[in-house]
N, C-alpha and C positions, 0 to 999 in steps of 0.2 A: 504492500499499499503506499509506503515512504516513499520508492522508487516513484509510482506511477503521480506520485502528489507532488515530485523535485519536477517532473520531468514534463508536469500540466503548466510550470512556473512560465511566463511570455519572455523571460530573458533570465535565463536563471546565471549570477555572476561568482563574484570571485571570493563574497561573503557565506552562500550557501555551503560553498567548496569549503575554505578556510574553519569551519563549525563542525562539519561531519571530518574534517578533515585531524581537527582537532580531539573530537571526541573516540575518532580510533587510535590516537598517540595515547589516550586514557583506557583504552583495553575495550574500546565498542567499535567495533571496524564492520560492524553489518550497515548499519545507516550510509557509509561513505562505501561501499562494493558494490548497495544496491542502485544510489544514486550512480556510478561508475556505468557502471553494467545497461541501467536505463536510456542516457544519454550515448552508447559506446563508445566509452571507455574504457575497453578492454584491457589493455596493455596497465593501465595505472588499477583497473579490478583483481586481474593477476600477482600485483605485485601487493597491493593490501591484502590478499590473502597469502601470499607466501609468508609473508611479515606478522602474521598476525599470531596470539598462541592461542586460541580461543578455538573451539570445534567450528569449523562455519556449517552453515548446513548442507545439505548433498543436493539440493535443487541447484546452489548458486554453483557448489564446485561442476554439477552437471552440466549447466549453464554457459559454463567458461568451457570447460571439458567439449560440447561441441561448436561451438565457434572456434576454439582453433584444431576440430577434429583430431584430437588426442584420443585413438581407438583405443588405448591401454587403461586409460584413463574412465572412459562411457563405459567398458566392459566391467573396469572393477564395481563402477555405482550401481550399475543394474544388475550387480549380483545378489543383492538387496532389494530386487523390486517394489516390497510394499513400503519401504520410509519415500518412497518418490510418488507423485500422482500419475493417472493413466496416461495424459498429455506428456509428458516427460516418458516416460517408459516408451511410449508409440513414436515418437523424436531419436531415440538413445538407440532404438533397435532398429530402426529404419538407416541410421547415418551407418551402425556397424555393418547395414547387407542384411542381417537377420531382420527378413522382411514378414516369414511367417508367423513370427513372434510379434513381431508388430501388428500385424492385421488380427491377431487372436486378442493380443490385451486391448485394442481399440472397438472390437466385435463386441468384447467382456464390455466393457464402459456402457454402450448402445443398448444392451439387454438391463444393464441395471437400471439403466432410466431412461425409455423408449424416447421420451418425450424433449431429452436436452438436445436442443441443435447443435450446442459444438460439438458434444461427443458424435454425434451422427457426423455433420462436415469432417472430423478427425475419421471417421472409418472410413466415408467414401474415399477421404485422400489417400489415405494408406490403402485400400484395394484397387484404388483405380490408378496410381503410380507405379504400384510394386507387385502388382500380384497377377495371377494366371487370367490370361482372357482369352476371349475368342472374338473376331470383329466377320461381318457378311458383310459387302457393299451390293448394293446392284450400282450402273451405272450404263449412261449413255454420254456418246461424243461423238460430235459431227465437226467434222475441218477443211473447207477445200472436194467440198464434193464425196469426201470419204466419211461412213458412219460406220460408228461399232455401238452393241451392246450386248454387254456382259456379267458375269457374275466374278465376285474375289473373295477368297475366303482367307483367312491369315490368323493363326492363333501362337502365343506363349504359354509356354505351360512350364511350369516350376517343379524340377522334380526333388529340387534342396533347396535351400534361404539363397544361395547365392549363383544359382544353374537349373538349367532345363533345356527342352527343343525348341526347336521354331517348326512350323507347318508353314507354309502358303501355296494356294493352289490358284489357280484365275483360267477362266473358259470365256472367248468372247467371240461373237458370231459379227460380222464383216461383212456391208456393201457398199459398191463404190458406184458414180452416178458419171457422165461421160466429160464431167466438167473436174474430175477428179485428176485426169488422164494414166489412170489406170484399168486394166486390161485382164481379164484370167483371173484373178486373186482366189484365194479358198476359200468354201463361205465360213471357215472357224477358227480359230486358233487355240493354243491348249497350253497354260505351263504349270511344274509343280516342281516345289520346292524342299526341302528335309533339312534340318540341320540344327545346333545346340550354342546355347550362348553362356556366358561367366563371367560374372560382377564380383567385383570386390569395393571395399572402402570409398575408392579414389577413381576405380579404373572400368572399363566394360566392353567384351572379346564377344564378339557374334559373327558366324560363318553357315551357309546354308548353300548347298551345292542339289542340283536336280535336271530338268530337260525341258527343253521348248520343242513343240509340234506345228511348223507352220508350211511353206515348201520345202523346207527338208526340216530335220529332226538336229538338233544342235544342244552339245551339254550346257548348261549356267550353272552361274554358282558366284558368290559374293565373300569380302571379308570385310571386319570394322570394329573399327574400338574407336576410342572414348576415355580421353582422362581428362579428370574435372578435379579442381580444390579452389573453394572459395567462388571468387569470382570468375576466374580464367577456366577453360574446358578448349580442350587440345583434343581432336577429334578428324580421321581419314575413315578413307575404305577403298578397297580395290574391284571391281567389277568381272567377269566373263559374260559376253554372248547375250547382255541384259536384253532389256526389251526398247526400243529407240522410239520415240514421238517423235523424231525432226521433222520430218515430211510424212507424206501416206505413203511413199512408197518404202522407206525406212521402217514403218509402223505393221507394214503387210508383209516385205519379204527380207527385212536388213535386224542389223544387230550391231551391240555393241561392247567394246573392249572402255572400261574407265577406268581412271586412280585422282583421288583428291584430298586434298589436307586443308585445313582449317584451323583457326585459332580466333577463339568468340572470347570477348570483356564482356560482362553481364553486371550491373549493380541497379539497387531498387530505380534508378531514373535514367540512365543510361544504358547503351549497348552501342561496342563496333565490333565487325564482324573483317576478318581477312583471309583470304584463301583462295588456293589457285588450282587447277586442274589438269589432265590429259584426257582425250577421247575419242578412239577409233573405230569409227563408222566401217560396217561391210555389209556385205549381203548375205544372204543366210547358206553362202555359199562358199562363205568365207575373203572372198577378193573386197581388198580395200575398197572404201566409194572414199573417205576424207580424214581428216585426221585434224583435231581442235584441241589447240592451248588456250588455255585460258586463264583468268584473274580477275576475283570481286571484292568489293571493299562495300560495306557500308556501316553507317554510323545516326544510330536512333536514340530518341527522346523517349521514354515513356513518362504520362500523365496517369494519374489515379483520381478517381473519384466516387469514393465508395466501391459498391460492387464493380466498379466499370473500369477497363483500362483504354489508353489511347497511346499508342505508339506510332511516331511518324520519323520519317528523316530519310535523309538523301544516299544514292547509292549509285552506282557503276562496275561494269566489266566489260572485258576486253578479250575479244575471241580472234586468234587468228588462226585461219584456215587455213588448208592445205588441201585440196580438193583433187582426185584423180584425173587425169583426162579425159575418160569418158566411160561410160557407165556400159557393163556388163554383167556375163554371165543374171541367177535369177531377177538382179534389182530391173536388169532390162528387159527381162522377159515379164515384168508386174507392170510396165509401162508400154502405153502405145508408142509405135515406132516416132511420132515427131518428141514425145516430150525423153526422149532417149539421151537426156542431156544432162552434167553432171549441179545445172542451176534447176533441174526437178528434182534432187533428192536433197542438195546439200548447202547452205548459202557458205558464200563465204567471207571474210576477215569481216570484223564492224566490230563497234563500241555504243555501249550502252550507257544513258546517264540519264539520272531522273530523280524521282521524289515516287514511297508509298507510303500506306498510312494503314491499318488495323484500326477496328476500335469492336472490343466484344467482350466478355465479363475478364473479369481477372482468373479466374477458378471455374474454370464451366462445367467442369467434372462435377461440382461442388453444389450447382444451382439444384434447387432442386423443383424450378418452373422452368419453361420455354426461356431459352436462355438466346437471343440473336447476336451475331458477329457479320462485320463488312469489313474487307481489306480492297483496297485498290492502290494500282501502279499504272503511274503517269509519267513514260519517259520518252527518248528522241534516239531513233536509232541512225548511226552512220551511215549505213548502208539501206536505211527503209525507210525514214522519217519518224513522226511523231508516231507514237503506240502506246496502247492503255493493257491494263489485264485487270477484270472489278471479280471479284467474287461476294457472293453472300449466304449465309445458312442460318438455320434453326439448329440448337440442339436440346435433349431435356432429358431427362433419366425417367425410365417406363415403369419398375419399379426396382427399389433398391441400389445395388450395386451396378450400373449399366447404363447404355446410352443409347439415344435413336438422333440419328443426325439427317440433315437433309442442308442439301447444298447447290448453288448453281453458281456458275462462272463462265466470263468470256472474255474471249481477249485476245491476243496472239501473242502471248506470256508463255508458251510451253511447245513454242516449236520454232525453229530459225529460220522460217520463209515469208513471214509477219503474214503466213493465213491464218484469217478471222477462223477461232475452237469458241465453241460453244455443249457444255457440258452440264449435265442433272444426274447429281449422284446422291443414294439414300443407304446409310450404311446403318448396323445395330452391333455394339460391342456388350458386352456380356463379361461379367467380371466374379473371380473366383477363387478360393483358398485352397 
């Protein structure tokens, strides 16, 4: 209570701190420690704890350990969970990577007091972020005369608190009009991957492998990793023969090998991202259509108003594209004779720069009613001129830890030929532990 009272003072000055430090020197450090933690002075709080001869409450030590990501101290403190609150235990186990125990304690709190909204939100957060889940998508997409409709099934199942397996299966049916410049395309395609993931306190690694059936049958796979500590995240991935939607021809008869690495800094108000990658586009017979080397940078400001969050900021990327001199193999077979040129498959080098904005709820997984969101980007391409991307949707839980989502998007942001895309998507995710 003292920490919140001091934090509410409009301009806490040196007088408060002098009084509190004087009390700490007299053997009463708790008010000074609480004041330091409430104002984010974690180094001062740790120094006061280290210099104190009195017993420090376990919740204070746990808060300091969680902020400093000290797994050893967190583990020692959670060895006697009954001395901590349910919220502190859930946060501690989640930080340790013991998500099964975090969900167990969160669910226990909900059962003890079903009308406790704080406990319910804590449970939904623990389950939605860290639990096993299955998602079923139904989607329809159209661009430049090419249309497809299909289903997408994704699953993540924990076999132990820090590891489990992945499943991804996708089937879609496709159709093309004369304006797509496609000829004699397969009526349907399908992909399937299975793999596993491992996660620890600061890092996560996952991989999956499978096959795709379209013009040809091809092995597919990916490997991705992430390291995160405090406000900094480093991530990357490598993909083999993945689905490409850079053009109608690549969607129906192509694939890509790619690699990416990036670093992100994010705090409560600002976020910055820098990354780069390499993508080799091929036909499904392995013949190269082009190689894209790119770099991306973005800087965003976040504003909060109650349960709403707005994020806006500039971004830019540059693509150095080297295209093959001619189209051959199954890519050529998928195109009408007049369209068998590189520009029908992949664009040349370009730079994009503009501004993007997002408006939605702070934590949509925790919403108990329909939660809308809106995302838009307006940018200029040195090759195609002014472009835009727009997306709007609604999310809502149906019963307990699940989510129904409806999305509509439109614009040129998903392909490299500045072709207008429209997509309608409905998905349902259920979480379980």
